[in-house]
N, C-alpha and C positions, 0 to 999 in steps of 0.2 A: 708474882705467886703468891697463893692465898698461904696464911700461916694454919700449917695442916698441924693437928695434935692424932700424928699417927696411931697413939696409945688407944684411939678411941675405936680407931678399926679394925687393929689388932685382937684387941678383947674382942670387940663383936662377932670375929672370926672365928676365936679362940672359943671362945661360948656356944658357937652355933656348934661347929665340929665338934666339942665335945659332949654336950645336947646330943650329939644326932649318936654318938657312939654309945652313950646310957640308954638311947631311944631303940637302938639296935639288939646290944646285949641283954635288954630286960625284956622285948618284946618275941625273941629268939627263944628266951630260956620260959618263956607264959607257955608259949605256942607248944614245947616241946612239954612245959605239965600237962596241960589240957587236951592236949590229945596224945598224946606219948610217942609221937614222932619228931623226929630232929626237920628242921624247916633249912633246906638250901635254897639260893638265890638261882642255883642252875636248874630249879623246873621250880618252886613257885614263886606266883606273885606276888607285889608287894601288898597288897589287898588283904591279902592269904592269913597276915599274922593279927589279921582282926577278924578272920572266916567264923560267919554265922554267930557272933556277939554283940554285944553292948561295948559301948565306947569304953564304962567303968571295968569289964572284965579283963582288960589290958592299960590300965587307968597310970599306972606308971609311964609305962611306955607310950601312950598317947599324946600324955603330959608334956612329958621329955622332946616327942618330935614335934608337937604343935610349938613348944615356947622354941625349939630349936630354929621355925622358919620363920618365925615374929624375929627372931633375933638376925637372920638372915636377909630379912628384907628391911629391916632397919639397918645394917650393914651396907646394903645396897646403894639406901635410900640417904645416906648420910654424905654419898660424893653430891648429891645434890646441895649440899648449904658450902659448898666450898669451889664446885666448878661448875656452870650456869650457860657457858659459851662454848662449851666444846660437844660439838652434833653428837662424835662416835659415842665419846664417854658418858651421854645422855641415854643414845640407844642401849649401849652396855647394863647402865641404872634399868634402867626400865627393863631389860631382858631379862636381869637378874632377880630385877623382886619378882614378874610372871613365874619364873622359873620357880625361884622357892616357893609359889603357891600351888601351884601345879603337883611340886615332888611331895605336898600337904595331901591338894585331891586325889591322887595318884592310889592314895595308900586307903581309904574311902569310897571309893567306886567299883565293887564288887561286877564280874562278869557276867550277872545274872540281871547286871543292867547294860547288855551289850553296847549298842549304839552312844550311850555317853561315856563309857570307859573309854569307848575307841577314839571318842572327839577329846577326852582328857589328853587320852594317850598322846595322841597325834600333837594336839600343842605342846604337849609335854617336850616330845620329841624335837620339837621345830627349835624351842626355845632352849634346850640341852644344846640344841650346835649354835643355835643364834649367838648365845652370849660369851664363850669362849673365840667366836669369831670376832668379833665387836671388839672385844678384849686386843686380839690380833691386831685386828684394823687402827684399834685407839694407838696403838704400843708404835705401828707401823709411820701413824701420821705424825704423831711426836717427833718421835726419831729422824725423821726428815729433818727438822727443823732444828735440833737440841744434839743429834750422832753420837747419843747416848747408846752405848754397846748393852745395856744391861736390857734396854727396850728390845731388843733381838730378842735378843731370849726370852722376855716374854711374850712375843710373838711366835717362833718359833714354839712353844710349848704349846700355847693358842691354839696353833692353827692345828696341831695335831691332834690335838684333842677332838678338836670342833670336826675332823678330818673322818676320823678314826668312828667317832658316834653317826655320822653323814652313811658311813661305808657298813655299821648296822643297820640303818634306818633303810639301805636304798636293797638289801638284802633279799632277792628274790623268795627265799624263804620264812620272810617274816609274814605270820600271818597264825591265824584261830583257831588254822586248820590241826590242831591236834592231834596228833592218834596214838590211842593209849594202848601199851602191849596187854594182851590177855596171856592168862596164867590159869591155872586148874592147880585147886586146895585138895588137900588131904581128902576130903569128901568127892571126888571129884567133881565138882561145879567149878565153871568157870566164873574168875573176877579177872577184873581192868586194871590195871596197874601202872600209875603215871611213868611216861618216860625219865629220865635219869638230864635229859637236857633239853629243855624247851627252849627255842631259839627268843619269841615274844615275852615269855617270862624274865630272863635273862638280860631280855635291850631294855628291860623296863628301868630291872634292879643298873645295868649299869649306867642309864640317865638321874637316875636317884644316886649315886654313889660316886656320881663322878662333879657333883653341884659344891662338895667340899675343894673341889681345886680349882674350881671357877671363883669361888672366893678368897683362897691364896693368893690365885694370879691378879685378882681385884685388887689387894692390900699392896702388892709389890708394883701395880701398876701405881697405885697413887704413890706409892713411897716416892716413886720415878719421876715424876712429872714435876715433881719439887725436888728434884734432889739436885 
């Protein structure tokens, strides 16, 4: 077994997650300040944190997001320094890197570029499902040889996450056909109000927010592989 410095994996994962938390709070605060409206992941798309703005309008939040995803790519890529023959793990590493890139991408492709946004979203969905499923398959393949029960725990959690994501993606109501509510203001004019829940927006956020879960499971898998 390779001599692995677990501190690097743990440090990369912790740094990526903390930077992501910083990005989320900085960006939602900035959004509320700019638009005088509270940001809600149930009804707003990730790209709307930078809606009709330059990257510098949310400079600290965007820097934190970019750094978080760069560190995430480094976390997954670090496995290649130690494991070069396990096909399942290599697939997990590639999927994790692609997943990280697409989490970044989905924040900067607006709906006015609908076709491009749709392509990025679909590939994000595939990567978000494939990454935990690959983690689960890696755990299962190694468990067959080592009988390490800890790998079974990782496998079960990974499959639950992957199947949950798959269920959301396969929901027949998942579409960009968003029905706005119609209301009347004090002057009697009709106005459109955003629904309290938009499935496609929430699903995008679900895929984004579960990346840290895959990062943690990946770290635990690396530790289990050499336990």
